[in-house]
PDB file of N, CA, C and O in Angstrom:
ATOM      1  N   ARG A   1      -3.350 -20.192 -11.272  1.00  0.00           N
ATOM      2  CA  ARG A   1      -2.503 -19.511 -10.289  1.00  0.00           C
ATOM      3  C   ARG A   1      -2.065 -18.152 -10.822  1.00  0.00           C
ATOM      4  O   ARG A   1      -1.671 -18.024 -11.981  1.00  0.00           O
ATOM      5  N   ALA A   2      -2.138 -17.172  -9.987  1.00  0.00           N
ATOM      6  CA  ALA A   2      -1.733 -15.832 -10.402  1.00  0.00           C
ATOM      7  C   ALA A   2      -0.213 -15.759 -10.505  1.00  0.00           C
ATOM      8  O   ALA A   2       0.509 -16.355  -9.705  1.00  0.00           O
ATOM      9  N   SER A   3       0.247 -15.030 -11.489  1.00  0.00           N
ATOM     10  CA  SER A   3       1.690 -14.858 -11.645  1.00  0.00           C
ATOM     11  C   SER A   3       2.197 -13.885 -10.589  1.00  0.00           C
ATOM     12  O   SER A   3       1.422 -13.152  -9.974  1.00  0.00           O
ATOM     13  N   LEU A   4       3.494 -13.891 -10.393  1.00  0.00           N
ATOM     14  CA  LEU A   4       4.094 -13.010  -9.385  1.00  0.00           C
ATOM     15  C   LEU A   4       3.784 -11.546  -9.694  1.00  0.00           C
ATOM     16  O   LEU A   4       3.530 -10.747  -8.793  1.00  0.00           O
ATOM     17  N   VAL A   5       3.810 -11.214 -10.975  1.00  0.00           N
ATOM     18  CA  VAL A   5       3.537  -9.830 -11.380  1.00  0.00           C
ATOM     19  C   VAL A   5       2.107  -9.436 -11.030  1.00  0.00           C
ATOM     20  O   VAL A   5       1.862  -8.333 -10.543  1.00  0.00           O
ATOM     21  N   GLU A   6       1.164 -10.345 -11.281  1.00  0.00           N
ATOM     22  CA  GLU A   6      -0.243 -10.050 -10.975  1.00  0.00           C
ATOM     23  C   GLU A   6      -0.449  -9.876  -9.484  1.00  0.00           C
ATOM     24  O   GLU A   6      -1.163  -8.975  -9.044  1.00  0.00           O
ATOM     25  N   VAL A   7       0.188 -10.754  -8.704  1.00  0.00           N
ATOM     26  CA  VAL A   7       0.069 -10.659  -7.249  1.00  0.00           C
ATOM     27  C   VAL A   7       0.667  -9.340  -6.773  1.00  0.00           C
ATOM     28  O   VAL A   7       0.075  -8.644  -5.948  1.00  0.00           O
ATOM     29  N   TYR A   8       1.841  -9.002  -7.295  1.00  0.00           N
ATOM     30  CA  TYR A   8       2.500  -7.760  -6.889  1.00  0.00           C
ATOM     31  C   TYR A   8       1.642  -6.548  -7.233  1.00  0.00           C
ATOM     32  O   TYR A   8       1.526  -5.616  -6.437  1.00  0.00           O
ATOM     33  N   ALA A   9       1.045  -6.563  -8.413  1.00  0.00           N
ATOM     34  CA  ALA A   9       0.201  -5.448  -8.831  1.00  0.00           C
ATOM     35  C   ALA A   9      -1.001  -5.304  -7.905  1.00  0.00           C
ATOM     36  O   ALA A   9      -1.366  -4.195  -7.516  1.00  0.00           O
ATOM     37  N   ALA A  10      -1.615  -6.439  -7.555  1.00  0.00           N
ATOM     38  CA  ALA A  10      -2.780  -6.403  -6.674  1.00  0.00           C
ATOM     39  C   ALA A  10      -2.399  -5.890  -5.296  1.00  0.00           C
ATOM     40  O   ALA A  10      -3.107  -5.066  -4.717  1.00  0.00           O
ATOM     41  N   VAL A  11      -1.286  -6.374  -4.770  1.00  0.00           N
ATOM     42  CA  VAL A  11      -0.833  -5.942  -3.445  1.00  0.00           C
ATOM     43  C   VAL A  11      -0.477  -4.464  -3.472  1.00  0.00           C
ATOM     44  O   VAL A  11      -0.820  -3.724  -2.550  1.00  0.00           O
ATOM     45  N   SER A  12       0.206  -4.031  -4.522  1.00  0.00           N
ATOM     46  CA  SER A  12       0.601  -2.629  -4.637  1.00  0.00           C
ATOM     47  C   SER A  12      -0.620  -1.723  -4.645  1.00  0.00           C
ATOM     48  O   SER A  12      -0.635  -0.680  -3.990  1.00  0.00           O
ATOM     49  N   ARG A  13      -1.652  -2.132  -5.398  1.00  0.00           N
ATOM     50  CA  ARG A  13      -2.880  -1.336  -5.432  1.00  0.00           C
ATOM     51  C   ARG A  13      -3.493  -1.241  -4.052  1.00  0.00           C
ATOM     52  O   ARG A  13      -3.919  -0.170  -3.622  1.00  0.00           O
ATOM     53  N   ARG A  14      -3.536  -2.376  -3.357  1.00  0.00           N
ATOM     54  CA  ARG A  14      -4.135  -2.400  -2.022  1.00  0.00           C
ATOM     55  C   ARG A  14      -3.348  -1.500  -1.074  1.00  0.00           C
ATOM     56  O   ARG A  14      -3.934  -0.761  -0.283  1.00  0.00           O
ATOM     57  N   VAL A  15      -2.035  -1.565  -1.155  1.00  0.00           N
ATOM     58  CA  VAL A  15      -1.186  -0.741  -0.289  1.00  0.00           C
ATOM     59  C   VAL A  15      -1.392   0.734  -0.609  1.00  0.00           C
ATOM     60  O   VAL A  15      -1.473   1.566   0.295  1.00  0.00           O
ATOM     61  N   ALA A  16      -1.476   1.054  -1.896  1.00  0.00           N
ATOM     62  CA  ALA A  16      -1.678   2.447  -2.292  1.00  0.00           C
ATOM     63  C   ALA A  16      -2.993   2.976  -1.742  1.00  0.00           C
ATOM     64  O   ALA A  16      -3.054   4.098  -1.240  1.00  0.00           O
ATOM     65  N   VAL A  17      -4.045   2.171  -1.836  1.00  0.00           N
ATOM     66  CA  VAL A  17      -5.354   2.580  -1.308  1.00  0.00           C
ATOM     67  C   VAL A  17      -5.266   2.764   0.203  1.00  0.00           C
ATOM     68  O   VAL A  17      -5.796   3.733   0.746  1.00  0.00           O
ATOM     69  N   ALA A  18      -4.598   1.837   0.878  1.00  0.00           N
ATOM     70  CA  ALA A  18      -4.462   1.932   2.330  1.00  0.00           C
ATOM     71  C   ALA A  18      -3.692   3.186   2.709  1.00  0.00           C
ATOM     72  O   ALA A  18      -4.010   3.836   3.705  1.00  0.00           O
ATOM     73  N   CYS A  19      -2.685   3.527   1.923  1.00  0.00           N
ATOM     74  CA  CYS A  19      -1.891   4.721   2.199  1.00  0.00           C
ATOM     75  C   CYS A  19      -2.743   5.976   2.046  1.00  0.00           C
ATOM     76  O   CYS A  19      -2.689   6.880   2.879  1.00  0.00           O
ATOM     77  N   VAL A  20      -3.530   6.021   0.973  1.00  0.00           N
ATOM     78  CA  VAL A  20      -4.374   7.190   0.728  1.00  0.00           C
ATOM     79  C   VAL A  20      -5.408   7.335   1.837  1.00  0.00           C
ATOM     80  O   VAL A  20      -5.621   8.431   2.354  1.00  0.00           O
ATOM     81  N   GLU A  21      -6.053   6.221   2.202  1.00  0.00           N
ATOM     82  CA  GLU A  21      -7.072   6.274   3.251  1.00  0.00           C
ATOM     83  C   GLU A  21      -6.441   6.597   4.599  1.00  0.00           C
ATOM     84  O   GLU A  21      -6.982   7.395   5.365  1.00  0.00           O
ATOM     85  N   GLY A  22      -5.294   5.976   4.890  1.00  0.00           N
ATOM     86  CA  GLY A  22      -4.626   6.188   6.168  1.00  0.00           C
ATOM     87  C   GLY A  22      -4.084   7.601   6.308  1.00  0.00           C
ATOM     88  O   GLY A  22      -3.988   8.120   7.421  1.00  0.00           O
ATOM     89  N   ALA A  23      -3.730   8.231   5.191  1.00  0.00           N
ATOM     90  CA  ALA A  23      -3.154   9.573   5.238  1.00  0.00           C
ATOM     91  C   ALA A  23      -4.130  10.556   5.870  1.00  0.00           C
ATOM     92  O   ALA A  23      -3.718  11.485   6.566  1.00  0.00           O
ATOM     93  N   GLY A  24      -5.436  10.351   5.626  1.00  0.00           N
ATOM     94  CA  GLY A  24      -6.433  11.255   6.189  1.00  0.00           C
ATOM     95  C   GLY A  24      -6.578  11.081   7.688  1.00  0.00           C
ATOM     96  O   GLY A  24      -6.863  12.041   8.404  1.00  0.00           O
ATOM     97  N   ARG A  25      -6.381   9.851   8.169  1.00  0.00           N
ATOM     98  CA  ARG A  25      -6.583   9.572   9.589  1.00  0.00           C
ATOM     99  C   ARG A  25      -5.295   9.719  10.395  1.00  0.00           C
ATOM    100  O   ARG A  25      -5.248  10.431  11.398  1.00  0.00           O
ATOM    101  N   GLU A  26      -4.244   9.024   9.927  1.00  0.00           N
ATOM    102  CA  GLU A  26      -2.986   9.046  10.672  1.00  0.00           C
ATOM    103  C   GLU A  26      -1.829   9.272   9.704  1.00  0.00           C
ATOM    104  O   GLU A  26      -1.213   8.312   9.241  1.00  0.00           O
ATOM    105  N   PRO A  27      -1.532  10.522   9.398  1.00  0.00           N
ATOM    106  CA  PRO A  27      -0.491  10.845   8.412  1.00  0.00           C
ATOM    107  C   PRO A  27       0.859  10.209   8.729  1.00  0.00           C
ATOM    108  O   PRO A  27       1.506   9.652   7.842  1.00  0.00           O
ATOM    109  N   ALA A  28       1.288  10.289   9.990  1.00  0.00           N
ATOM    110  CA  ALA A  28       2.607   9.765  10.353  1.00  0.00           C
ATOM    111  C   ALA A  28       2.665   8.257  10.138  1.00  0.00           C
ATOM    112  O   ALA A  28       3.621   7.735   9.565  1.00  0.00           O
ATOM    113  N   TRP A  29       1.622   7.560  10.608  1.00  0.00           N
ATOM    114  CA  TRP A  29       1.593   6.106  10.446  1.00  0.00           C
ATOM    115  C   TRP A  29       1.566   5.746   8.971  1.00  0.00           C
ATOM    116  O   TRP A  29       2.246   4.819   8.530  1.00  0.00           O
ATOM    117  N   SER A  30       0.775   6.487   8.222  1.00  0.00           N
ATOM    118  CA  SER A  30       0.640   6.205   6.798  1.00  0.00           C
ATOM    119  C   SER A  30       1.970   6.388   6.080  1.00  0.00           C
ATOM    120  O   SER A  30       2.365   5.542   5.278  1.00  0.00           O
ATOM    121  N   ARG A  31       2.664   7.492   6.367  1.00  0.00           N
ATOM    122  CA  ARG A  31       3.952   7.736   5.707  1.00  0.00           C
ATOM    123  C   ARG A  31       4.936   6.637   6.038  1.00  0.00           C
ATOM    124  O   ARG A  31       5.639   6.141   5.158  1.00  0.00           O
ATOM    125  N   HIS A  32       4.991   6.252   7.311  1.00  0.00           N
ATOM    126  CA  HIS A  32       5.926   5.205   7.720  1.00  0.00           C
ATOM    127  C   HIS A  32       5.583   3.893   7.032  1.00  0.00           C
ATOM    128  O   HIS A  32       6.464   3.195   6.530  1.00  0.00           O
ATOM    129  N   ARG A  33       4.302   3.563   7.013  1.00  0.00           N
ATOM    130  CA  ARG A  33       3.859   2.312   6.418  1.00  0.00           C
ATOM    131  C   ARG A  33       4.160   2.305   4.921  1.00  0.00           C
ATOM    132  O   ARG A  33       4.624   1.300   4.382  1.00  0.00           O
ATOM    133  N   CYS A  34       3.899   3.411   4.259  1.00  0.00           N
ATOM    134  CA  CYS A  34       4.148   3.483   2.814  1.00  0.00           C
ATOM    135  C   CYS A  34       5.628   3.311   2.517  1.00  0.00           C
ATOM    136  O   CYS A  34       6.003   2.595   1.589  1.00  0.00           O
ATOM    137  N   ARG A  35       6.470   3.970   3.307  1.00  0.00           N
ATOM    138  CA  ARG A  35       7.914   3.844   3.084  1.00  0.00           C
ATOM    139  C   ARG A  35       8.356   2.403   3.266  1.00  0.00           C
ATOM    140  O   ARG A  35       9.163   1.897   2.486  1.00  0.00           O
ATOM    141  N   SER A  36       7.833   1.733   4.294  1.00  0.00           N
ATOM    142  CA  SER A  36       8.242   0.354   4.550  1.00  0.00           C
ATOM    143  C   SER A  36       7.784  -0.565   3.416  1.00  0.00           C
ATOM    144  O   SER A  36       8.448  -1.561   3.125  1.00  0.00           O
ATOM    145  N   TRP A  37       6.659  -0.244   2.773  1.00  0.00           N
ATOM    146  CA  TRP A  37       6.158  -1.079   1.677  1.00  0.00           C
ATOM    147  C   TRP A  37       6.878  -0.772   0.378  1.00  0.00           C
ATOM    148  O   TRP A  37       7.315  -1.683  -0.325  1.00  0.00           O
ATOM    149  N   TRP A  38       7.004   0.501   0.056  1.00  0.00           N
ATOM    150  CA  TRP A  38       7.666   0.854  -1.202  1.00  0.00           C
ATOM    151  C   TRP A  38       9.155   0.826  -0.976  1.00  0.00           C
ATOM    152  O   TRP A  38       9.925   1.091  -1.900  1.00  0.00           O
TER     153      TRP A  38
END
């Protein structure tokens, strides 16, 4: 079983990638989504 830290790190990486990719397509949505996650 993955530890909470490992899960958090994996999710954070995924969110960061989604933010970077989303920023090119929908900046406003990406900024809002990133703020809600971080």
